[in-house]
N, C-alpha and C positions, 0 to 999 in steps of 0.2 A: 504493500500500500504506500509506503514512504516513497518508493520510486515514482509512483503515479503522481503523488503530491509534488514531488520535485519537478517532474516533467511539466506540470501545469504552471508551477511558480516560475520556472525558468523562461517562460514565454513573456514575463513582465520585464520591461526595460530595467537594467541595472541589477537584476537578480543573478547570482552566481552560486556555484557550489563552493563550500569551504569545509573546515574541520572544526569540531568542538569536542573536547575530551577524547580526542583521537577517533571521533565518529564523524560520518558525513553530516554536513549541515547546509542550510540555506542562508545566503547573505544578500543584503541589499545595501548598495553604497559602501561595501566593505564591512558592514556590521551584521553580525549573526542575528537571525530572527527565529530560526527553528532548526531542530536536529533530532536525531533518533538515538536513544540510549541502547546499549547492547541487550538490555532486558526487554526491548520492544516498546518502551514508553516513548511517546512523542512529546517533545518539549518545545514550548513556544514562549516568546517574550511578549507580554501584554502589560497594560497599565496595572499598577498595584491593586486598584479597586476591582478591575476585571478579574485579576488573579484570585482575589478573595471571593468573588462571586462564583468562579469556577470551582473553587475548593468547597465552598459552602453548599453548592448544589451537587457535589459528588462527582463532577466531571473529571476533576484532576486533583493532584496533590502538590503542595509547594515543592519546588526543586531544591534539594539540599546538596551542598558540596562540603563534605566533611561535617563540621559542626555548624556551618553557615547556611542559613535559609536565604535563598535568593528572592527578593521581594517582588520581582517582576517576571519571574519564570515559573511556569506551571508544567508539571509532567502529567500526561494523559495516558492511562493504560487502556487498551482496547479502544472502543468508540471510533474506529477507523472512518466511518462515514462523516464524522465531524472534523476530521483532520484538515480537509480542504478549507473549510470556513475558518478554522483556527489559524491556519497558515496565512490566509488572507488578512485576518485581524492583526496578526503579528507583523507581517510585512508592512502594512499601512501604518502601524504604530511606530515601527523603527524608522520608516521613511519620514514620519512626522517629527521625530526627534532630530533628524538631520536638518530639517527645514527650520527649526527654531533658531533664533539668534543665540549666540554664545553668551553665557552669563559673565558679567564683569566681576572682578573682585575688588 
């Protein structure tokens, strides 16, 4: 299923394949937005509020790396029919981040 999601996402301008945690991933503008874990979970980057919603509704679980929980990454087990929509959400979100002006210090 991941290969099918990748094939569709790669049709969008600026989307390329990359690596995340030594696994294949999708990137837009050089930024990762989705990847597949070895255990078959599909991981996407979405706004923190959307991640909380996906977790609360049982669609996914927070992505953890060691002891750190990633606040904008959600891991989805199963639910392959939803992967396309989640990949679209993640791509559009990451593209929106690149379009924002940089914050000054």
